[in-house]
C-alpha positions as CSV (number, residue, x, y, z in Angstrom):
1,M,-75.8,-109.1,55.8
2,N,-73.6,-106.9,53.8
3,T,-74.6,-103.9,55.9
4,L,-73.7,-105.8,59.1
5,L,-70.3,-106.8,57.7
6,R,-69.7,-103.3,56.6
7,A,-70.5,-101.9,60.0
8,L,-68.3,-104.5,61.8
9,R,-65.3,-104.1,59.5
10,P,-62.1,-102.8,61.1
11,T,-62.5,-99.2,60.1
12,L,-60.0,-96.5,61.2
13,R,-62.7,-95.0,63.4
14,L,-63.3,-98.4,65.2
15,R,-59.5,-99.0,65.6
16,L,-59.0,-95.6,67.1
17,T,-61.9,-96.1,69.4
18,L,-60.6,-99.5,70.6
19,L,-57.1,-98.2,71.0
20,N,-58.3,-95.3,73.1
21,G,-60.4,-97.6,75.2
22,I,-57.6,-100.1,75.8
23,L,-55.2,-97.3,76.7
24,L,-57.7,-95.7,79.1
25,V,-58.7,-98.9,80.8
26,G,-55.1,-100.1,80.9
27,A,-54.0,-96.9,82.6
28,G,-56.8,-97.1,85.1
29,A,-56.0,-100.8,85.9
30,I,-52.4,-99.9,86.5
31,M,-53.3,-97.1,88.9
32,L,-55.8,-99.4,90.7
33,A,-53.1,-102.1,91.0
34,V,-50.6,-99.6,92.4
35,A,-53.1,-98.4,94.9
36,W,-54.0,-101.9,95.9
37,L,-50.4,-102.8,96.5
38,T,-49.5,-99.7,98.5
39,I,-52.4,-99.9,101.0
40,D,-50.3,-102.2,103.2
41,D,-47.5,-99.6,103.3
42,V,-49.9,-96.7,103.9
43,L,-52.2,-98.2,106.5
44,H,-50.0,-99.3,109.5
45,P,-51.7,-97.8,112.6
46,A,-50.3,-100.7,114.8
47,S,-46.8,-99.5,114.4
48,S,-47.4,-96.6,116.8
49,L,-49.0,-98.8,119.6
50,R,-47.3,-100.7,122.3
51,L,-46.6,-104.4,121.6
52,G,-49.3,-106.6,123.0
53,T,-52.0,-103.9,122.8
54,E,-55.5,-105.1,122.1
55,V,-58.2,-103.3,120.2
56,E,-61.9,-103.5,121.2
57,L,-64.2,-103.4,118.3
58,G,-67.7,-101.9,118.3
59,D,-69.3,-105.3,118.9
60,G,-67.2,-105.9,122.0
61,T,-64.7,-108.2,120.2
62,R,-61.1,-107.7,121.4
63,L,-58.3,-108.3,118.8
64,P,-54.6,-108.0,119.0
65,V,-53.4,-104.9,117.3
66,G,-51.6,-106.9,114.6
67,E,-54.7,-108.9,113.7
68,W,-56.8,-105.7,113.7
69,Q,-54.3,-104.0,111.3
70,D,-54.5,-107.0,108.9
71,L,-58.3,-106.8,109.0
72,V,-58.3,-103.1,108.2
73,V,-55.9,-103.6,105.3
74,A,-58.0,-106.5,103.9
75,Q,-61.2,-104.5,104.1
76,S,-59.6,-101.5,102.5
77,R,-58.3,-103.6,99.7
78,A,-61.7,-105.2,99.1
79,E,-63.5,-101.8,99.1
80,L,-60.8,-100.3,96.9
81,L,-61.1,-103.2,94.4
82,A,-64.9,-103.1,94.3
83,K,-65.3,-99.4,93.9
84,G,-62.2,-99.1,91.6
85,L,-63.6,-101.7,89.2
86,V,-66.9,-99.9,89.0
87,A,-65.1,-96.6,88.4
88,L,-62.9,-98.2,85.8
89,G,-65.9,-99.6,84.0
90,V,-67.6,-96.3,83.9
91,I,-64.5,-94.4,82.8
92,G,-63.8,-97.0,80.2
93,L,-67.3,-96.9,78.8
94,F,-67.3,-93.1,78.8
95,G,-63.8,-93.0,77.1
96,V,-64.9,-95.4,74.4
97,V,-68.1,-93.5,73.6
98,A,-66.2,-90.1,73.7
99,A,-63.4,-91.6,71.5
100,Y,-65.9,-92.9,69.0
101,V,-67.6,-89.5,68.7
102,V,-64.4,-87.5,68.5
103,A,-62.9,-89.9,66.0
104,G,-66.0,-89.7,63.9
105,R,-65.8,-85.9,63.9
106,S,-62.1,-85.9,63.1
107,L,-62.4,-88.4,60.3
108,R,-65.4,-86.6,58.7
109,P,-63.2,-85.0,56.0
110,L,-62.0,-88.4,55.1
111,H,-65.5,-89.5,54.4
112,Q,-66.0,-86.3,52.3
113,V,-62.8,-87.3,50.3
114,T,-64.1,-90.8,49.8
115,A,-67.6,-89.6,48.8
116,M,-66.2,-87.1,46.3
117,A,-63.8,-89.7,44.9
118,Q,-66.8,-92.1,44.3
119,R,-68.8,-89.5,42.5
120,L,-65.8,-88.0,40.7
121,G,-66.2,-87.8,36.9
122,E,-65.5,-85.5,34.0
123,E,-68.6,-83.5,34.8
124,T,-67.9,-83.0,38.5
125,L,-64.2,-82.0,38.4
126,D,-65.3,-78.5,39.6
127,Q,-66.3,-79.8,43.1
128,R,-63.9,-79.4,46.0
129,I,-63.8,-80.4,49.7
130,R,-62.8,-76.9,51.0
131,Y,-62.1,-78.1,54.5
132,T,-62.4,-75.4,57.2
133,G,-61.5,-77.3,60.3
134,A,-58.3,-77.4,62.4
135,N,-55.0,-77.0,60.6
136,D,-54.0,-80.6,61.1
137,E,-53.1,-83.7,59.0
138,V,-56.7,-84.1,57.9
139,A,-56.7,-80.5,56.6
140,E,-53.5,-81.2,54.8
141,L,-55.0,-84.3,53.1
142,A,-58.1,-82.3,52.1
143,A,-56.0,-79.5,50.7
144,T,-53.8,-82.0,48.8
145,F,-56.9,-83.7,47.3
146,D,-58.3,-80.3,46.2
147,A,-55.0,-79.5,44.6
148,M,-55.0,-82.8,42.8
149,L,-58.5,-82.0,41.5
150,D,-57.3,-78.7,40.3
151,R,-54.5,-80.4,38.3
152,L,-56.8,-83.0,37.0
153,G,-59.3,-80.3,35.9
154,E,-56.5,-78.3,34.1
155,S,-55.3,-81.5,32.5
156,F,-58.8,-82.5,31.2
157,E,-59.4,-78.9,29.9
158,A,-56.0,-79.0,28.1
159,Q,-56.8,-82.4,26.7
160,K,-60.2,-81.1,25.4
161,R,-58.5,-78.1,23.8
162,F,-55.8,-80.3,22.3
163,V,-58.3,-82.8,20.8
164,A,-60.5,-80.0,19.5
165,N,-57.6,-78.2,17.8
166,A,-56.2,-81.5,16.4
167,S,-59.6,-82.3,15.0
168,H,-59.8,-78.9,13.4
169,E,-56.3,-79.1,12.0
170,L,-57.0,-82.6,10.5
171,R,-60.4,-81.6,9.2
172,T,-59.0,-78.7,7.1
173,P,-56.8,-80.7,4.7
174,L,-59.4,-83.5,4.6
175,A,-62.1,-81.0,3.6
176,V,-59.8,-79.5,1.0
177,M,-59.2,-82.9,-0.5
178,R,-62.9,-83.9,-0.5
179,T,-63.9,-80.5,-2.0
180,E,-61.3,-80.7,-4.8
181,I,-62.3,-84.3,-5.7
182,D,-66.0,-83.6,-5.6
183,V,-65.7,-80.4,-7.7
184,T,-63.4,-82.1,-10.3
185,V,-65.3,-85.4,-10.6
186,T,-68.7,-83.7,-11.0
187,D,-67.3,-81.3,-13.7
188,D,-68.2,-82.9,-17.0
189,E,-65.8,-80.6,-18.8
190,A,-62.8,-81.3,-16.7
191,D,-59.7,-82.3,-18.7
192,V,-56.4,-83.9,-17.9
193,Q,-54.9,-80.6,-16.8
194,E,-57.8,-80.1,-14.3
195,F,-57.3,-83.5,-12.9
196,R,-53.6,-82.9,-12.6
197,R,-54.3,-79.7,-10.7
198,M,-56.6,-81.6,-8.4
199,A,-53.9,-84.2,-7.8
200,Y,-51.4,-81.5,-6.8
201,V,-53.9,-79.9,-4.4
202,V,-54.8,-83.3,-2.9
203,R,-51.1,-84.2,-2.6
204,D,-50.3,-80.9,-0.7
205,A,-53.3,-81.4,1.6
206,S,-52.3,-85.0,2.3
207,E,-48.7,-83.9,3.1
208,R,-50.1,-81.4,5.5
209,A,-52.2,-84.0,7.2
210,N,-49.3,-86.4,7.3
211,G,-47.0,-83.7,8.8
212,L,-49.6,-83.0,11.5
213,V,-49.9,-86.7,12.4
214,D,-46.1,-87.0,12.6
215,A,-45.9,-83.9,14.8
216,L,-48.6,-85.3,17.1
217,L,-46.7,-88.6,17.4
218,I,-43.5,-86.8,18.3
219,L,-45.3,-84.6,20.8
220,A,-46.9,-87.6,22.4
221,R,-43.6,-89.5,22.5
222,S,-41.8,-86.5,24.1
223,E,-44.5,-85.9,26.7
224,A,-44.5,-89.6,27.6
225,Q,-40.8,-89.3,28.4
226,T,-41.3,-86.3,30.8
227,G,-40.5,-87.2,34.4
228,R,-39.4,-90.7,33.3
229,R,-36.1,-92.4,32.3
230,L,-35.4,-92.0,28.6
231,A,-35.7,-95.2,26.7
232,R,-32.6,-94.5,24.7
233,T,-29.7,-92.2,25.7
234,V,-26.6,-91.4,23.7
235,Q,-24.3,-88.4,23.5
236,A,-25.4,-85.9,20.8
237,D,-24.0,-82.6,19.7
238,L,-26.6,-80.0,19.3
239,A,-24.4,-78.3,16.7
240,D,-24.8,-81.3,14.4
241,G,-28.6,-81.1,14.7
242,V,-28.5,-77.4,13.7
243,H,-26.3,-78.2,10.7
244,A,-28.7,-80.9,9.6
245,A,-31.7,-78.7,10.0
246,L,-30.1,-75.8,8.0
247,S,-29.3,-78.2,5.3
248,A,-32.9,-79.5,5.1
249,Q,-34.2,-75.9,4.9
250,K,-31.6,-74.8,2.3
251,N,-34.2,-74.4,-0.5
252,E,-36.7,-72.5,1.6
253,I,-33.9,-70.3,3.0
254,G,-32.8,-69.6,-0.5
255,R,-36.3,-68.8,-1.6
256,L,-36.8,-66.2,1.1
257,K,-33.2,-64.9,0.6
258,L,-32.5,-65.1,4.4
259,D,-29.3,-63.9,5.9
260,V,-28.1,-66.8,8.0
261,S,-25.4,-66.4,10.7
262,T,-24.2,-69.2,12.9
263,D,-21.7,-69.7,15.8
264,L,-21.8,-73.4,16.4
265,R,-19.5,-74.6,19.1
266,P,-19.5,-78.1,20.6
267,A,-22.5,-78.6,22.8
268,V,-22.8,-82.2,23.7
269,A,-25.9,-83.4,25.6
270,E,-27.0,-86.9,26.5
271,G,-30.5,-88.1,25.6
272,D,-32.6,-89.5,22.8
273,P,-30.8,-88.6,19.5
274,G,-34.1,-88.6,17.5
275,L,-35.8,-86.2,19.9
276,L,-32.7,-83.9,20.2
277,E,-32.5,-83.7,16.4
278,R,-36.2,-82.9,16.2
279,L,-35.7,-80.2,18.8
280,A,-33.1,-78.4,16.6
281,G,-35.1,-79.1,13.5
282,N,-38.2,-77.5,14.9
283,L,-36.4,-74.4,16.0
284,I,-34.8,-73.9,12.6
285,E,-38.1,-74.7,10.7
286,N,-40.0,-72.2,12.8
287,A,-37.3,-69.6,12.3
288,V,-37.6,-70.0,8.5
289,R,-41.4,-70.5,8.3
290,Y,-42.2,-67.4,10.3
291,N,-39.6,-65.2,8.7
292,H,-40.0,-62.7,5.9
293,L,-38.3,-62.0,2.6
294,H,-34.6,-60.9,3.1
295,G,-35.0,-61.5,6.8
296,R,-32.3,-62.8,9.2
297,L,-31.8,-66.1,11.0
298,W,-29.1,-66.7,13.6
299,A,-28.2,-69.8,15.6
300,R,-25.5,-70.6,18.1
301,T,-24.5,-73.5,20.3
302,E,-22.3,-73.3,23.4
303,S,-21.2,-74.9,26.6
304,P,-21.2,-72.0,29.1
305,G,-20.2,-74.1,32.1
306,G,-22.3,-75.1,35.1
307,G,-23.0,-78.5,33.7
308,V,-25.3,-77.3,30.9
309,V,-25.2,-76.7,27.1
310,R,-27.2,-74.1,25.3
311,L,-28.8,-73.8,21.9
312,V,-30.1,-70.3,20.7
313,V,-32.1,-69.8,17.6
314,G,-33.5,-66.4,16.5
315,N,-35.2,-64.9,13.6
316,T,-36.8,-61.8,12.3
317,G,-40.5,-61.8,11.3
318,F,-43.8,-60.5,12.3
319,E,-44.1,-58.7,15.7
320,V,-44.9,-60.8,18.8
321,D,-46.0,-59.3,22.1
322,Q,-43.8,-60.6,24.9
323,A,-47.0,-61.3,27.0
324,D,-48.1,-63.7,24.2
325,V,-44.8,-65.6,24.1
326,P,-45.6,-68.2,26.8
327,G,-48.7,-69.2,24.8
328,L,-46.6,-70.0,21.8
329,F,-45.4,-73.1,23.6
330,E,-49.0,-74.4,23.7
331,P,-50.2,-76.7,20.9
332,F,-51.6,-75.1,17.8
333,R,-50.6,-71.6,18.7
334,R,-49.0,-69.4,16.1
335,G,-48.6,-66.0,17.6
336,G,-52.0,-64.7,16.8
337,R,-52.2,-65.9,13.2
338,E,-55.3,-67.8,12.1
339,R,-54.6,-71.5,12.0
340,T,-56.3,-71.9,8.7
341,G,-54.1,-69.3,7.1
342,A,-50.7,-70.2,8.5
343,R,-48.3,-72.8,7.4
344,G,-47.3,-75.6,9.7
345,S,-49.3,-77.4,12.4
346,G,-48.6,-75.1,15.3
347,L,-46.9,-77.8,17.2
348,G,-43.2,-76.8,16.7
349,L,-42.6,-75.0,20.0
350,S,-44.8,-77.5,21.9
351,I,-42.6,-80.3,20.8
352,V,-39.5,-78.3,21.7
353,R,-40.8,-77.7,25.2
354,A,-41.8,-81.4,25.6
355,V,-38.3,-82.6,24.4
356,C,-36.6,-80.2,26.8
357,E,-38.7,-81.4,29.8
358,A,-38.1,-85.0,28.9
359,H,-34.3,-84.3,29.0
360,G,-34.5,-82.3,32.2
361,G,-33.9,-79.0,30.5
362,T,-35.6,-75.7,30.0
363,V,-36.7,-73.5,27.1
364,A,-37.4,-69.7,27.0
365,A,-38.2,-67.2,24.3
366,V,-37.9,-63.5,24.0
367,A,-39.7,-61.3,21.5
368,Q,-37.3,-59.3,19.3
369,P,-37.7,-55.5,18.8
370,G,-39.2,-54.9,15.3
371,G,-40.5,-58.5,15.0
372,G,-39.2,-62.0,15.4
373,L,-38.3,-64.3,18.3
374,E,-35.2,-65.7,19.9
375,V,-35.6,-69.1,21.6
376,T,-33.0,-70.4,24.1
377,V,-32.8,-74.1,25.0
378,T,-30.7,-75.2,28.0
379,L,-30.0,-78.9,28.6
380,P,-27.8,-80.8,31.0
381,R,-24.3,-81.4,29.6
382,A,-23.2,-85.0,28.9
């Protein structure tokens, strides 16, 4: 029963077939009607004969020429109607069958798309339609579906890498805490000083895990806003964010004896104030964290015109190959350093990029000669 209902459902193939049949039979019926109506105008042999002329038929019957003409027209109409209806039926049947076959061949890629969508899963994202037919709308649909699968595959792979990296990052501080606790608790000779040392190690590890969770939440929040209307928008000066970030990093800047130079002019953007403050904070934190003793840090904000504002933060530090710079904006990338040996979560520039995209802006970075990086953020001006 279900098979019968499925076969009789108004599919696109059936609708195209019926439409083609109706159009073909309708056109034939119109031509037949026109021919039937014009026979009287075409067949008028009596008009060339003398009035009162009679016509003798083959059976000896004699008829006035007018009656004979009416008889010829009636017979012609009857024969045209009979043969025309037969021809119309044959043409209609052939047209329906041909339309059904052609529609089936034309819609075959759609069935491939449907079948692939039904069996699509995480393990089959590498399959593609790869349509090789005519360059028509169906080919465009198949190509669009293949492109969508490419994007889905890339997204799944990026998600897998992100989850694996996040798990690795969280596992490290947790493992440190567990190891310190196990070693200290099982040490029968451990004194108060040893327990205090363990507490400091556990506190540092928990702070690292807490910082990673906070960074993941900010990254998720920023990426959720990308391509959508921001939930909260106010005017915020990027220069204020830089001032706040430098103040928060004052102790670390002093410890590394960094030479800080700023040129902070009004650069008012409109957006989420928390995200914009986090953007400036991450750039300053990265510039301090990946710097070296007696290094330099520079920051400037400006409104160059063209409806945009700009924030530039640069620093000295270890050398970065320009070819590796795009990868620094990926989560958990630290310019070639081992994740377990570097400070921070490796999410700083990822968050910067996500915040920029959420606000309709762009971010770019340039490796500095001798080491270091300069990051330029461009946002729409308020």
